[in-house]
C-alpha positions as CSV (number, residue, x, y, z in Angstrom):
1,M,24.4,18.7,15.4
2,T,21.9,18.3,12.0
3,R,19.8,15.8,13.6
4,R,19.2,17.8,17.0
5,I,17.8,21.0,14.6
6,I,15.9,18.5,12.8
7,W,14.3,16.9,15.8
8,M,13.9,20.3,17.2
9,S,11.7,21.4,14.0
10,I,9.7,18.9,13.8
11,T,8.8,19.5,18.1
12,A,8.0,22.8,17.5
13,I,5.9,22.0,14.3
14,A,4.1,20.1,16.3
15,A,3.2,22.1,19.2
16,L,2.5,25.0,17.0
17,V,-0.4,22.4,15.3
18,L,-1.3,21.5,18.5
19,F,-1.6,25.3,19.4
20,Y,-3.6,26.1,16.3
21,L,-6.1,22.8,17.7
22,S,-6.4,24.7,21.0
23,R,-8.1,27.7,22.5
24,F,-5.2,29.7,23.0
25,W,-4.4,30.8,19.5
26,I,-4.3,34.4,19.2
27,F,-3.1,35.2,15.5
28,S,-4.7,35.1,12.3
29,F,-2.0,35.0,9.8
30,W,-4.6,33.9,7.0
31,S,-8.0,35.5,5.3
32,R,-11.5,34.3,6.7
33,E,-11.8,31.7,3.4
34,G,-9.2,29.3,5.3
35,L,-5.5,28.2,5.0
36,F,-5.3,27.2,1.3
37,G,-9.0,27.6,0.9
38,V,-10.2,25.0,3.6
39,S,-12.7,26.6,5.2
40,E,-12.3,24.3,8.4
41,L,-8.9,26.0,9.1
42,R,-10.0,29.1,10.5
43,P,-7.6,31.4,11.1
44,Q,-9.3,32.2,14.7
45,G,-7.9,28.1,15.9
46,G,-10.1,26.4,18.5
47,L,-10.3,23.4,16.5
48,L,-10.9,20.7,19.2
49,A,-13.7,23.0,20.4
50,R,-15.5,23.5,17.3
51,W,-15.0,19.6,17.1
52,L,-16.0,18.9,20.7
53,R,-19.0,21.0,20.3
54,G,-22.7,19.6,21.0
55,T,-21.1,16.0,22.5
56,D,-20.6,15.1,25.9
57,F,-17.1,15.9,25.7
58,A,-17.4,19.6,25.1
59,P,-16.8,20.3,28.9
60,F,-13.7,18.3,28.7
61,E,-11.8,19.6,25.9
62,L,-9.2,21.6,27.9
63,L,-8.1,18.3,29.7
64,I,-8.2,16.4,26.2
65,W,-5.9,18.9,24.4
66,V,-3.2,18.4,27.2
67,V,-3.5,15.0,27.3
68,G,-3.2,14.6,23.7
69,F,-0.6,17.0,23.8
70,F,1.5,15.4,26.4
71,V,1.0,11.7,24.3
72,I,2.3,13.4,20.8
73,L,5.5,15.1,22.8
74,T,5.8,11.8,24.4
75,W,5.5,9.8,20.7
76,L,8.0,12.5,19.4
77,E,10.7,11.6,22.4
78,K,10.3,7.8,22.3
79,A,10.8,7.9,17.9
80,Y,13.6,10.4,18.3
81,G,15.0,7.8,20.9
82,K,14.8,4.8,18.9
83,I,16.1,6.7,15.7
84,N,18.8,7.9,17.7
85,Q,20.5,4.9,19.3
86,R,23.8,4.0,19.3
87,K,24.3,0.7,18.6
88,K,26.6,-0.9,21.2
């Protein structure tokens, strides 16, 4: 039961970080100076769009975000499966 709570927490944190990278972040929990004083971590989110601005990949920001979200959650699922395999 404890492992399940830990893995659910890890997955929720990963989803929250990926949500912050997307354009859908609507919260503003910290000041304009950035999280922990890092100006690149602005409170509006949308970091992926900012990183892709001026590149040929900018129109595909949402597609890149969805694929990255899927890949990271798949890796988490595989890690969970490998760590929690029952020895026969």
